[in-house]
C-alpha distance (Angstrom), angle and dihedral (degrees) to the residues before:
residue distance angle dihedral
M1 . . .
W2 3.85 . .
H3 3.83 94.1 .
S4 3.82 89.5 52.8
A5 3.84 91.8 49.5
V6 3.79 91.4 51.4
A7 3.80 91.8 46.0
N8 3.81 90.5 52.2
S9 3.78 95.0 48.1
T10 3.78 120.4 88.7
C11 3.80 95.3 -144.7
V12 3.81 144.2 18.5
P13 3.86 128.4 -129.3
D14 3.84 92.9 -103.5
D15 3.78 142.3 -25.8
Y16 3.79 93.7 -83.0
A17 3.80 90.4 58.6
N18 3.80 86.8 66.8
S19 3.81 90.7 67.9
S20 3.80 95.2 76.9
Y21 3.82 144.8 -21.4
A22 3.81 87.9 -105.5
E23 3.81 92.3 56.3
D24 3.82 91.0 45.2
F25 3.82 89.5 52.2
A26 3.84 91.0 48.2
Q27 3.80 91.6 50.7
M28 3.79 91.8 46.7
E29 3.80 89.5 50.5
V30 3.80 89.0 57.8
M31 3.80 90.9 50.7
Y32 3.80 93.0 44.5
N33 3.81 91.8 50.2
Y34 3.80 91.5 48.6
R35 3.83 91.2 49.8
L36 3.78 91.4 46.2
H37 3.83 94.1 53.4
K38 3.80 102.3 29.1
K39 3.81 96.5 38.0
S40 3.77 92.4 -136.4
F41 3.79 138.7 96.8
P42 3.79 129.7 -171.0
K43 3.81 110.1 -89.9
K44 3.79 92.1 -130.9
A45 3.84 91.5 56.5
G46 3.80 97.0 87.0
C47 3.80 88.2 106.3
L48 3.82 87.0 70.1
S49 3.77 94.3 56.2
R50 3.83 95.4 112.0
Q51 3.77 91.9 54.2
M52 3.80 91.6 43.2
D53 3.82 89.4 51.6
V54 3.79 89.3 57.5
M55 3.79 91.7 49.6
K56 3.85 92.2 48.1
G57 3.76 94.7 42.3
N58 3.80 97.7 52.1
A59 3.80 112.8 89.3
R60 3.80 93.7 -158.5
I61 3.78 92.8 54.5
R62 3.83 91.7 46.4
D63 3.80 90.7 48.3
A64 3.82 92.2 50.0
N65 3.77 91.1 50.9
T66 3.80 97.4 46.9
R67 3.81 102.1 41.9
K68 3.78 119.8 107.1
K69 3.85 91.0 -148.1
C70 3.80 131.8 39.9
N71 3.80 114.5 -102.7
A72 3.81 105.4 -165.8
S73 3.79 93.0 -169.7
K74 3.83 90.4 64.3
R75 3.76 102.6 50.9
P76 3.79 108.3 157.7
F77 3.79 95.0 -139.7
Y78 3.83 90.3 68.8
L79 3.80 92.7 73.5
């Protein structure tokens, strides 16, 4: 799922995200969390929409980002 989203995006969050899928996911997590809490997203980031759709569409990722306390049994990277 993630590899497909990256392949169908026309950009990555930053140069470091190009080093691996894991780093791309980590950088997207930062962007998703910022968008979730600040209600904004850089206007030029539309090229990341496929990856952002995966972040928004995954209940475990949403849950991890909206909880007030850590729930180790629901870590989003164990998809």
